[in-house]
C-alpha positions, 0 to 999 in steps of 0.5 A: 464626918462625925461628932462626939455624941455631946457636941459643943455649939456657941450660939450668939445670945440672942433673943431666938437664937436660945431656942437653939439651947432648949431643944439640943441642951439638956441643961437649959435652965428650966425658967428659959424652958418655960419662958418660951413655952409661955412666949409660943402659946398663943400660937403653940400650946405644945411647946414641949411636943414641938421640942421633942418633934424636932430632937427627933428630927436631929437626934445625931445632934442631941444632947448637945452642950450650947454654949450661949456668948454675949460679945466678941470676947466672950466668943472668943473664949468658948471656942475651943472645941466647938464644932458649930457657931451661930451668929447673927452680928458677931464676927468669925474669922481666922482668929476665931477659927483658930480658937477652935483648935480644929474641931469647928465644922459649921458656921451658921449665919442666923440670916443671908448676909455674910459679911461678918464672916471671912468666907476665905478662912473658912474654905481654907479649913473646910468649915461650911458656912450656912446661912438662912433666909428668915421667915420673920424677916419675911413677915416684918417686910410683908408687914411693913408693905401692910402699913404702906399700903393701908396708910395709901388706902386709908383703910383703917380710917375707913374700914366698915364706913358703908352707909351714908350716915356713918360717912357724914359721922366721919366728915365726908360727903357722900353723893350718888353718880349718873351710872349712864355717865360715869362709874361709881367708884369712891361714891363716899368722896374720900380724898387723898387716896394714894396709889403705890405704884409709880410711888418711890420708896426710899429704903434707910438701911438696906438689909435682910429685911428692907431687902425683902421689902424692896423685892415686894415693892418693885413688884408694885412698880415703886421705883426704890432708893436707899441709903445707909453708911456703906454703899452696897455692891452694885449686884446687889442693888441691881437685885434690890431694884435699888439706887443709892442716895444720901439721906437728905436726898432720900427724904426729899424726894421719896413718897415712903420713907421705910425705916430698918436700922439695929436699936443703938444709941447711935440710931435713936432720934435718928429721925427728928426735926431736921430730918422731918423738916426735909422729908417731902410733903406729905409722904408716908413715914414705916417703921417696922423697926424700933420706935426709938428710931423716930423722935416722939415729940417731932414727929406729932409735930410734923403730923400736926402740921400736915407735914407727913401724909402718915405714919405706920408703927409696929411696936410701940414707945412702951409696951404696953402702950397708953390708949389716951397717947396724943399719937393714937389721936391722929387718923392717919396713924396706924400703930400696931403692937409689935406683929412684925415677925408674926406668927411664931411659927416663922420663927420656930420653922427659922430654928427648925431649918437651921437645925436640919441644914446643920444636921445634913452638913454634919453628915446626919441628914 
């Protein structure tokens, strides 16, 4: 299967997928190349060398014309002559396939769920549909799990407190035990430690990151419930060890609640005073999605009242944030500076794998 020396790629204008343009299209804006090099510098000092290495591995795809599209209309208007379409949220169906005029060979989903791609329409004309299990999504799920564990075991509160003086200064009452009769565990007398095993995890939005988290939580022996606008097929629920419930039931019964919803006006303040009043007393709330999902003032009040057992957040409301923000005064709050999908190698490896798979599918690998 051959493509022209200057194949056309139509790519959804996602902040991560812009890397495809930088790697494959020699007309990519120099400021974009520089911006991505700067973005990657702390993990990849030689970004341009990395690009050259990838081009050598997919040499038959380079150079290409990469058209970035922002919405469905732009996708439809740019498909003529395209060999490859790469999408995350945009839809590819019979109309889009027809707009390509018979040139389309591959549809690549930037992820592994493909409900936005019409498989039957693609199969009918021999278009390959490719998927990718994104490392950055796996890393974000791991980060969510890390926040759960850190809150449950109070790791950030008590790390490096090893002396009687330190523990007393932190408000604890350390003691000694009679080892002839008892173990010596938790001689610091730190109360309210939690074990994840047997505790219910409620996932709000069982998308790709939510499913990655569910797999890991199930391995720890956590019962899992989930909620979202559309219930998933039974097969997917079984794979995730998850049971569908309403949001209200999820909040009222879950020991940990993890949020995985997209950015948008419809999800701003998704968790507000009503939801925090419903949440199980002492539950832990985890947000590795978007800070605006949780109403800031309602969150502070729920923490101050003791309703919440703790809050784990990756990505603060402002970036950079304020060291004097009231949320940071709560000992049972952990906030990390947008680390979920890191390190950069996750994203770089995702795009490398995506391009290698496309090269093989097009007959060049």
